[in-house]
C-alpha positions in Angstrom: -100.7 -57.6 -32.3 -101.1 -56.2 -28.8 -97.7 -57.7 -27.9 -96.1 -55.9 -30.8 -97.6 -52.6 -29.8 -96.2 -53.0 -26.3 -92.8 -53.8 -27.7 -93.0 -50.8 -29.9 -93.8 -48.5 -27.0 -90.9 -49.9 -25.0 -88.5 -49.3 -27.8 -89.7 -45.8 -28.4 -89.3 -45.0 -24.7 -85.7 -46.3 -24.7 -84.9 -44.3 -27.8 -86.3 -41.1 -26.2 -84.4 -41.8 -23.0 -81.1 -42.4 -24.8 -81.6 -39.3 -26.8 -82.2 -37.2 -23.7 -79.1 -38.6 -22.0 -76.9 -38.1 -25.1 -78.0 -34.5 -25.5 -77.0 -33.4 -22.0 -73.4 -32.1 -21.7 -71.6 -30.9 -18.6 -71.3 -27.1 -18.3 -67.7 -25.9 -18.7 -66.0 -24.7 -15.5 -65.5 -20.9 -15.3 -62.0 -20.1 -16.5 -59.8 -18.1 -13.9 -58.1 -15.7 -16.2 -56.3 -13.7 -13.5 -54.7 -16.8 -12.0 -53.4 -17.7 -15.5 -52.0 -14.2 -15.9 -50.3 -14.3 -12.5 -48.8 -17.7 -13.1 -47.5 -16.5 -16.5 -45.9 -13.4 -14.9 -44.4 -15.4 -12.1 -42.9 -17.9 -14.6 -41.5 -15.0 -16.7 -40.0 -13.3 -13.7 -38.4 -16.6 -12.5 -37.0 -17.2 -15.9 -35.6 -13.7 -16.1 -34.0 -14.0 -12.7 -32.5 -17.3 -13.6 -31.2 -15.9 -16.9 -29.8 -12.8 -15.1 -28.0 -15.0 -12.6 -26.5 -17.1 -15.4 -25.3 -14.0 -17.2 -23.8 -12.5 -14.0 -22.0 -15.8 -13.2 -20.7 -16.0 -16.8 -19.5 -12.4 -16.7 -17.8 -12.8 -13.3 -16.2 -16.0 -14.5 -15.0 -14.4 -17.6 -13.6 -11.4 -15.7 -11.8 -13.7 -13.2 -10.3 -15.7 -16.1 -9.3 -12.4 -17.8 -7.7 -11.1 -14.6 -5.8 -14.4 -14.1 -4.6 -14.2 -17.7 -3.5 -10.5 -17.3 -1.6 -11.3 -14.1 0.0 -14.3 -15.7 1.0 -12.1 -18.7 2.4 -9.4 -16.4 4.4 -11.9 -14.5 5.7 -13.4 -17.7 6.6 -10.0 -19.0 8.5 -9.1 -15.8 10.3 -12.5 -15.8 11.3 -11.9 -19.4 12.5 -8.4 -18.8 14.6 -9.5 -15.8 16.0 -12.5 -17.8 17.1 -10.3 -20.7 18.4 -7.4 -18.7 22.1 -6.6 -18.9 23.5 -3.7 -16.8 25.1 -1.0 -18.9 28.6 -0.4 -17.6 28.0 3.4 -17.4 25.2 2.9 -14.8 26.4 -0.3 -13.1 27.7 1.5 -10.1 24.6 3.6 -9.5 22.6 3.0 -6.4 18.9 2.3 -6.9 17.9 5.8 -5.9 20.5 7.3 -8.2 19.4 5.2 -11.1 15.8 6.2 -10.6 16.7 9.8 -10.6 18.7 9.4 -13.8 15.7 7.7 -15.4 13.5 10.6 -14.4 16.0 13.2 -15.9 16.4 11.2 -19.1 12.7 10.8 -19.6 12.3 14.6 -19.3 15.1 15.1 -21.9 13.4 12.6 -24.3 10.1 14.4 -23.9 11.7 17.8 -24.5 13.6 16.7 -27.6 10.5 15.1 -29.1 8.5 18.2 -28.4 11.1 20.4 -30.1 11.1 18.3 -33.3 7.3 18.0 -33.3 6.9 21.8 -33.0 9.6 22.3 -35.7 7.8 19.9 -38.0 4.5 21.6 -37.5 6.1 25.0 -38.2 7.7 23.7 -41.3 4.5 22.3 -42.8 2.4 25.3 -41.9 3.0 26.9 -45.3 2.4 23.7 -47.2 6.1 23.2 -48.0 9.2 21.8 -46.4 12.6 23.1 -47.3 15.9 21.1 -47.1 17.0 23.3 -44.2 13.8 22.7 -42.3 14.1 18.9 -42.9 17.7 19.1 -41.7 16.7 20.9 -38.5 13.9 18.4 -37.8 16.2 15.5 -38.4 18.8 16.9 -36.0 16.3 16.9 -33.1 14.9 13.5 -34.1 18.5 12.1 -33.8 18.8 13.6 -30.3 15.5 12.1 -29.3 16.6 8.7 -30.6 19.8 8.9 -28.7 18.0 9.9 -25.5 15.5 7.1 -25.8 18.3 4.6 -26.3 20.0 5.9 -23.2 16.7 5.6 -21.3 16.3 2.0 -22.4 19.8 1.2 -21.2 19.0 2.7 -17.8 15.9 0.7 -17.5 17.7 -2.5 -18.5 20.3 -1.7 -15.9 17.6 -1.2 -13.3 16.1 -4.6 -14.1 19.5 -6.3 -13.8 20.6 -4.7 -10.6 17.4 -4.0 -8.6 14.6 -5.9 -10.4 14.0 -8.4 -7.7 13.7 -5.9 -4.9 10.2 -4.7 -5.6 7.8 -6.8 -7.8 5.1 -4.1 -8.1 7.6 -1.3 -9.0 9.2 -3.5 -11.6 5.8 -4.6 -13.1 4.8 -1.0 -13.5 8.2 -0.2 -15.2 7.7 -3.1 -17.6 4.3 -1.7 -18.6 5.8 1.7 -19.2 8.5 0.2 -21.3 5.9 -1.2 -23.6 4.7 2.4 -24.1 8.3 3.4 -24.7 8.6 0.9 -27.5 5.5 2.5 -29.1 7.2 5.9 -28.9 10.3 4.4 -30.5 8.2 3.2 -33.4 6.8 6.7 -33.9 10.3 8.2 -33.9 11.3 5.5 -36.5 8.3 6.4 -38.6 9.4 10.1 -38.4 12.9 9.1 -39.6 11.5 7.2 -42.5 9.4 10.2 -43.6 12.4 12.5 -43.3 14.5 10.1 -45.4 11.8 10.2 -48.1 11.6 14.0 -47.9 15.4 14.3 -48.2 15.5 11.9 -51.2 12.8 13.8 -53.0 14.4 17.2 -52.3 17.8 16.0 -53.4 16.3 14.9 -56.7 14.9 18.4 -57.2 11.4 17.2 -57.0 8.4 18.8 -55.3 7.1 17.1 -52.2 3.7 15.5 -52.4 1.0 16.8 -50.2 0.6 13.3 -48.8 4.3 13.3 -47.7 3.9 16.6 -45.9 0.7 15.3 -44.2 2.6 12.2 -43.1 5.4 14.3 -41.6 2.9 16.4 -39.6 0.9 13.3 -38.4 4.1 11.5 -37.4 5.3 14.5 -35.4 2.0 14.9 -33.6 1.7 11.2 -32.8 5.3 11.1 -31.4 4.5 14.1 -29.2 1.4 12.5 -27.7 3.3 9.3 -26.9 6.2 11.1 -25.5 4.0 13.1 -23.1 2.2 9.9 -22.0 5.5 8.0 -21.4 6.9 11.0 -19.5 3.8 11.2 -17.3 3.9 7.5 -16.6 7.6 7.5 -15.7 7.1 10.5 -13.4 4.4 8.6 -11.5 6.7 5.6 -11.3 9.5 7.7 -10.0 7.3 9.2 -7.3 6.2 5.7 -6.2 9.8 4.5 -6.2 11.0 7.5 -4.2 8.1 6.9 -1.8 9.3 3.4 -1.2 12.9 4.7 -0.6 11.5 7.2 1.9 9.6 4.5 3.7 12.7 2.3 3.8 14.7 5.2 5.1 12.2 5.9 7.8 12.2 2.3 8.8 16.0 2.2 8.8 16.2 5.4 10.8 13.6 4.1 13.3 15.6 0.9 13.6 18.8 3.0 14.2 17.1 5.1 16.8 15.9 2.0 18.6 19.4 0.5 18.4 20.8 3.8 19.8 18.2 3.8 22.7 19.0 0.2 23.5 22.7 1.1 23.5 22.0 3.8 26.1 21.0 1.1 28.6 24.3 -0.6 28.2 26.9 -0.1 31.0 24.7 2.5 32.9 26.0 2.6 36.5 24.4 4.3 39.5 26.0 7.6 40.3 23.7 8.6 43.2 23.0 6.0 45.9 20.4 7.0 48.5 21.7 7.5 52.0 18.3 6.8 53.6 15.2 4.6 53.3 13.1 7.7 52.4 15.5 8.9 49.8 15.5 5.5 48.1 11.7 5.6 48.0 11.9 9.1 46.6 14.2 8.0 43.8 11.8 5.1 43.0 8.8 7.4 42.8 10.8 10.0 40.8 11.6 7.3 38.3 8.0 6.2 38.0 6.8 9.8 37.5 9.4 10.5 34.9 8.5 7.4 33.0 4.9 8.4 33.1 5.6 11.8 31.7 7.8 10.3 29.0 5.1 7.9 27.8 2.5 10.6 27.8 3.5 12.0 24.4 3.8 8.6 22.7 7.5 8.8 22.0 10.9 8.4 23.7 13.8 10.6 22.8 17.5 9.7 23.4 17.7 12.3 26.1 14.6 10.9 27.8 16.0 7.4 27.6 19.3 8.5 29.1 17.5 10.2 32.0 15.4 7.1 32.7 18.3 4.8 32.4 20.3 6.8 35.0 17.3 7.3 37.3 16.5 3.6 37.1 20.0 2.6 37.9 20.1 5.0 40.9 16.7 3.8 42.2 17.7 0.1 41.9 21.0 0.6 43.7 19.4 2.7 46.4 16.6 0.2 47.1 19.2 -2.6 47.4 21.5 -0.5 49.7 18.5 0.4 52.0 17.1 -3.1 52.0 13.8 -2.0 50.6 11.4 -5.0 50.7 11.1 -6.5 47.2 14.1 -4.4 45.9 15.2 -7.1 43.5 11.7 -7.5 42.0 11.3 -3.7 41.7 14.7 -3.4 40.0 13.7 -6.1 37.6 10.5 -4.2 36.7 12.5 -1.0 36.1 14.9 -2.9 33.9 12.1 -4.4 31.8 10.3 -1.1 31.6 13.4 0.6 30.2 14.0 -2.1 27.7 10.4 -1.8 26.4 10.7 1.9 25.9 14.1 1.5 24.2 12.7 -0.9 21.6 9.6 1.2 21.0 7.1 -1.1 22.8 5.3 1.8 24.4 2.1 -0.1 24.9 3.9 -2.8 26.8 5.8 -0.1 28.7 2.6 1.5 29.8 1.4 -1.8 31.2 4.8 -2.3 32.9 4.6 1.2 34.4 1.1 0.5 35.7 2.4 -2.6 37.5 5.3 -0.7 39.0 3.1 2.1 40.2 0.8 -0.5 41.8 3.7 -2.0 43.7 5.0 1.2 45.2 2.2 1.8 47.7 2.7 -1.8 49.0 6.2 -1.0 50.1 6.2 -1.1 54.0 6.2 2.4 55.5 5.4 4.1 52.2 2.5 6.6 52.2 3.4 8.9 49.3 4.4 12.3 50.6 4.1 15.4 48.5 6.2 14.0 45.6 3.6 14.1 42.9 2.7 11.3 40.6 -0.3 9.0 40.9 0.8 7.8 44.3 -0.4 10.1 47.1 0.0 10.3 50.9 2.8 11.5 53.2 6.3 10.0 53.5 7.2 8.8 57.1 9.5 10.9 59.1 13.1 9.7 59.4 13.9 8.1 62.7 10.7 6.0 63.0 10.3 2.2 62.4 8.9 1.0 59.2 6.2 -1.6 59.8 6.9 -4.8 58.0 4.2 -7.0 56.5 4.4 -9.3 59.5 3.8 -6.6 62.0 7.4 -6.0 63.0 9.5 -3.1 62.1 12.5 -2.4 59.8 15.0 -0.3 61.8 15.6 3.2 60.5 18.8 5.0 60.9 18.5 6.6 64.3 15.4 4.6 65.1 14.8 2.2 68.1 
């Protein structure tokens, strides 16, 4: 009995202990709400940035592809226009500039004739009716417009055939304008169709429907808008073409000028050979000073080139006649300097002039004199000995 009681107490204690352990649960950790919000915001921003980048890349890629397609289409249109172009005999002898001017004039005529029949049509429908005489007048100007547009297309086709390969950009712009010109032709054709319907109705003695009158007015207005647009585009094209002609002419003239300047250097002979050492040095310094003045304004005229060529020839011959030390080298520098100025290499000529000016003070016996230029000092008096680089002297006329 006692043993059973002890056992009961032990079991009861174990039950209580287990119950106590089972009832205890860990306290939940405090939730960091701000950290959760921050993480969520960061994740959203990252996702938005990634999405924006994907969209930008997709847009750029699409634009690049579209640009490539447009350029390919433009190249194809140009190639097609050139391949199908046939010069019209009436314009086959035109120069490119003459043909461009003819295109400009014809475009103005087409715009004018379209404007006249458009205004005539609007006047005719202003009272809600169109008479046979009014329809005939409109048709007359429409015919002139058609003929002018056909002439304009023939000129453009001739331009493609004769000069289409000389300027890709100019041709591409003209091809684009020709597409607008085709749309204008469609408007004129629509106008003709409406007029045909009006004439048929009037000849039958029937009254025109309001719808027909409205179509006539709309067709006239549409043609006028397109004619104005085509004329403006062609005027811009003409200006660009003429600008290219002007640039080519400037380049041609510049090339001709340089050829003329170079020709001046041909067969120039000395006509004044110095009779003394000092006079030879004076000629050399005079050439250098004149070259310096010529280069100062950034251009060389034919008259200046002629003067420099003659002065250079005289100085070179005089230095050789008076046995100026380094005469051959100095003459070579003068020759190179003249050639640089003749071909327009003014930067190189400036360097060459600097080298020549640096050599002049090194000539034995030279100390400048009152001859101007960048080299100063006094010229030696005639009759003395010119000290040589080795310490000796070069005899002067009348010297010891």
